[in-house]
C-alpha positions as CSV (number, residue, x, y, z in Angstrom):
1,X,0.0,0.0,0.0
2,X,1.2,3.5,-0.8
3,X,1.4,5.8,2.1
4,X,-1.0,8.8,1.9
5,X,-0.5,12.4,3.0
6,X,-2.2,15.8,2.6
7,X,-1.6,18.3,-0.2
8,X,-3.9,21.0,1.1
9,X,-7.3,19.4,1.4
10,X,-6.4,16.7,-1.2
11,X,-5.1,13.3,-0.2
12,X,-2.1,12.3,-2.3
13,X,0.6,9.6,-2.3
14,X,3.6,10.6,-0.1
15,X,6.0,10.4,-3.0
16,X,3.8,12.8,-5.0
17,X,3.6,15.6,-2.4
18,X,7.2,17.0,-2.8
19,X,6.7,17.4,-6.5
20,X,3.4,19.2,-6.1
21,X,4.8,21.5,-3.5
22,X,7.8,22.2,-5.7
23,X,5.4,23.2,-8.5
24,X,3.7,25.7,-6.2
25,X,6.8,27.5,-5.1
26,X,8.5,27.4,-8.5
27,X,5.4,29.2,-9.8
28,X,5.3,31.9,-7.2
29,X,9.1,32.4,-6.5
30,X,9.6,35.6,-8.6
31,X,6.8,37.5,-6.8
32,X,6.8,35.6,-3.5
33,X,8.0,38.7,-1.5
34,X,5.4,41.0,-3.1
35,X,2.7,38.5,-2.3
36,X,3.9,38.2,1.3
37,X,3.6,41.9,1.8
38,X,0.2,42.1,0.2
39,X,-1.4,39.1,1.8
40,X,-0.1,39.8,5.3
41,X,-0.3,43.6,4.9
42,X,3.3,43.7,5.8
43,X,2.9,41.8,9.1
44,X,5.2,39.0,8.1
45,X,8.1,41.4,8.6
46,X,7.1,42.0,12.2
47,X,6.6,38.3,12.8
48,X,10.1,37.6,11.5
49,X,11.6,40.5,13.6
50,X,10.0,38.9,16.7
51,X,11.5,35.5,15.8
52,X,15.0,37.1,15.4
53,X,14.7,38.9,18.8
54,X,13.5,35.7,20.5
55,X,16.3,33.6,18.9
56,X,19.0,35.0,21.2
57,X,21.5,34.8,18.2
58,X,24.6,36.9,18.7
59,X,28.1,37.5,17.3
60,X,29.9,34.4,16.2
61,X,26.9,32.1,16.3
62,X,26.1,29.5,13.7
63,X,22.6,29.6,12.3
64,X,20.7,27.3,9.9
65,X,17.8,28.8,8.0
66,X,15.7,25.8,6.8
67,X,13.3,26.3,4.0
68,X,14.6,29.9,4.0
69,X,13.2,30.7,0.6
70,X,14.0,34.3,-0.5
71,X,16.3,34.9,2.5
72,X,14.6,37.4,4.8
73,X,15.7,35.6,8.0
74,X,19.2,34.7,6.6
75,X,19.9,38.4,5.8
76,X,18.8,39.5,9.3
77,X,20.8,36.7,11.0
78,X,23.9,37.5,9.0
79,X,23.9,41.0,10.5
80,X,23.5,39.5,14.0
81,X,26.3,37.0,13.8
82,X,28.8,39.3,12.1
83,X,32.0,38.3,10.3
84,X,32.9,35.6,12.8
85,X,29.5,33.8,12.6
86,X,27.9,31.6,9.9
87,X,24.4,31.6,8.4
88,X,23.4,28.8,6.0
89,X,20.4,29.5,3.7
90,X,18.8,26.3,2.6
91,X,15.7,25.3,0.7
92,X,14.5,22.2,-1.2
93,X,13.2,24.4,-4.1
94,X,15.8,25.7,-6.6
95,X,13.7,28.6,-7.8
96,X,13.2,29.9,-4.3
97,X,16.8,29.3,-3.3
98,X,18.0,31.1,-6.4
99,X,15.8,34.1,-5.6
100,X,17.1,34.1,-2.0
101,X,20.8,33.8,-3.1
102,X,20.3,36.8,-5.5
103,X,18.7,38.9,-2.9
104,X,21.5,38.2,-0.4
105,X,24.1,39.0,-3.0
106,X,22.3,42.3,-3.7
107,X,22.3,43.1,0.0
108,X,26.0,42.2,0.3
109,X,25.5,39.6,3.0
110,X,25.7,36.3,1.1
111,X,26.8,33.3,3.2
112,X,26.8,29.6,2.3
113,X,23.7,28.3,0.4
114,X,22.6,24.7,0.0
115,X,19.6,23.1,-1.8
116,X,18.6,20.2,0.5
117,X,15.7,18.3,2.0
118,X,14.9,19.3,5.6
119,X,14.2,15.6,6.4
120,X,17.9,14.8,5.4
121,X,20.0,17.7,6.3
122,X,23.6,17.5,5.0
123,X,25.2,18.9,8.2
124,X,27.0,17.3,11.1
125,X,25.3,16.7,14.5
126,X,25.8,19.3,17.3
127,X,26.8,22.1,14.8
128,X,24.4,25.0,15.0
129,X,23.5,27.4,17.8
130,X,20.1,28.1,16.3
131,X,17.9,26.5,13.6
132,X,14.9,28.3,12.2
133,X,12.1,27.3,9.8
134,X,9.7,30.0,8.8
135,X,6.5,29.2,7.0
136,X,8.0,26.0,5.6
137,X,7.2,23.2,8.1
138,X,3.6,22.8,6.9
139,X,4.8,21.9,3.4
140,X,7.0,19.0,4.6
141,X,5.7,15.5,4.2
142,X,7.1,14.0,7.4
143,X,7.1,16.9,9.9
144,X,8.3,14.8,12.8
145,X,11.4,13.6,10.8
146,X,12.2,17.2,9.8
147,X,12.0,18.4,13.4
148,X,14.2,15.5,14.6
149,X,16.8,16.4,11.9
150,X,16.8,20.0,13.0
151,X,17.3,18.9,16.6
152,X,20.1,16.6,15.5
153,X,22.2,19.4,14.0
154,X,21.7,21.7,17.0
155,X,24.5,22.0,19.6
156,X,23.5,21.1,23.2
157,X,21.8,24.3,24.5
158,X,20.9,25.3,20.9
159,X,17.3,26.2,20.0
160,X,14.9,25.5,17.2
161,X,12.4,28.2,16.2
162,X,9.4,27.3,14.1
163,X,7.4,30.3,12.8
164,X,4.3,29.1,11.1
165,X,0.6,29.8,10.4
166,X,-1.5,28.3,13.2
167,X,-4.9,28.2,14.7
168,X,-6.6,31.6,14.8
169,X,-8.6,32.9,17.7
170,X,-12.0,31.3,17.3
171,X,-14.2,34.4,17.1
172,X,-12.1,35.5,14.1
173,X,-12.5,32.2,12.2
174,X,-15.4,33.3,9.9
175,X,-13.6,36.4,8.7
176,X,-10.3,34.6,8.4
177,X,-11.9,31.8,6.3
178,X,-13.4,34.4,4.0
179,X,-10.1,36.2,3.6
180,X,-8.2,32.9,3.1
181,X,-10.5,31.2,0.6
182,X,-11.8,34.3,-1.3
183,X,-9.3,37.1,-1.1
184,X,-6.0,35.1,-1.2
185,X,-6.8,33.2,-4.4
186,X,-8.0,36.5,-6.0
187,X,-4.7,38.2,-5.1
188,X,-2.8,35.2,-6.5
189,X,-4.7,35.4,-9.8
190,X,-4.0,39.2,-10.1
191,X,-0.4,39.3,-9.0
192,X,1.1,36.0,-10.2
193,X,-1.7,34.6,-12.4
194,X,-1.9,31.6,-10.2
195,X,-4.9,31.4,-7.8
196,X,-4.4,27.6,-7.2
197,X,-1.1,28.1,-5.4
198,X,-2.7,30.5,-3.0
199,X,-5.7,28.2,-2.6
200,X,-3.2,25.5,-1.6
201,X,-1.7,28.0,0.9
202,X,-5.0,28.5,2.6
203,X,-5.7,24.7,2.7
204,X,-2.3,23.8,3.9
205,X,-2.7,26.2,6.9
206,X,-5.9,24.4,7.9
207,X,-4.2,21.0,7.7
208,X,-1.2,22.1,9.8
209,X,-1.1,21.1,13.5
210,X,-2.4,23.6,15.9
211,X,-0.2,25.2,18.6
212,X,-0.6,22.6,21.3
213,X,-0.1,19.7,18.8
214,X,3.0,21.2,17.3
215,X,4.4,21.7,20.8
216,X,3.8,18.0,21.5
217,X,5.5,17.0,18.2
218,X,8.6,19.1,19.1
219,X,8.7,17.5,22.6
220,X,8.3,14.1,21.0
221,X,11.3,14.8,18.8
222,X,13.4,15.3,22.0
223,X,13.3,19.1,22.4
224,X,13.0,20.5,25.9
225,X,11.4,23.6,27.4
226,X,9.1,24.0,24.4
227,X,6.9,27.1,24.4
228,X,5.1,29.1,21.9
229,X,3.9,32.7,21.3
230,X,0.7,33.5,19.5
231,X,1.1,36.4,17.1
232,X,-1.8,38.4,15.5
233,X,-4.5,36.4,17.4
234,X,-3.0,33.1,16.5
235,X,-2.8,33.7,12.8
236,X,0.9,32.8,13.3
237,X,2.6,31.1,16.2
238,X,6.3,31.0,17.0
239,X,7.4,27.8,18.7
240,X,10.7,27.5,20.5
241,X,12.5,24.4,21.8
242,X,15.9,23.6,23.2
243,X,18.3,20.7,22.7
244,X,19.6,19.7,26.1
């Protein structure tokens, strides 16, 4: 029997999901940043700034930005770690990684870049002070495996930060659903001529584990002192866990 997983609301074979997700991000890569600003009304910048502040990253640290896409976090972390630190930008999608590399080059902060699968990270164990994944975990087929890999490459005392869409405050659900399933695909059709990719975005958010479930998954992967912060009424949550 072929194992099944979710691609938005659709049930697909596990081996099919990666290709479907790759198609989504290859389609939207060139206008990904514009769409982020439009669909979040610029709030994604504040969410990422909060993650950077919570990270505790400082001069000389090693940081791994998993599913780092167009490089927002990598650029900010590069400034934090300075010339003695190290920030790796990684993504499984070549179009997104290329866009991120070009943006970092333009900003003059390019560090090492690697195209890789978060479930099979090509880094040694106990290497990074901080690992981050922002708006990427929900697209991964085996989330527990990816979290375990991210924990593996952390140094003892290092922390994993997961910034992801989550379960919104219940009174806001009707308005949030209308925005997600009506406005987002409309924006996608107008800006990138691709409403289906943004319909998938809305569906993938609904299929992603809620705050408490993700906390339990991180604990199950061996992370300690796991906590989370609800941002914008739970539209997004930042989870943090430590490797002891």
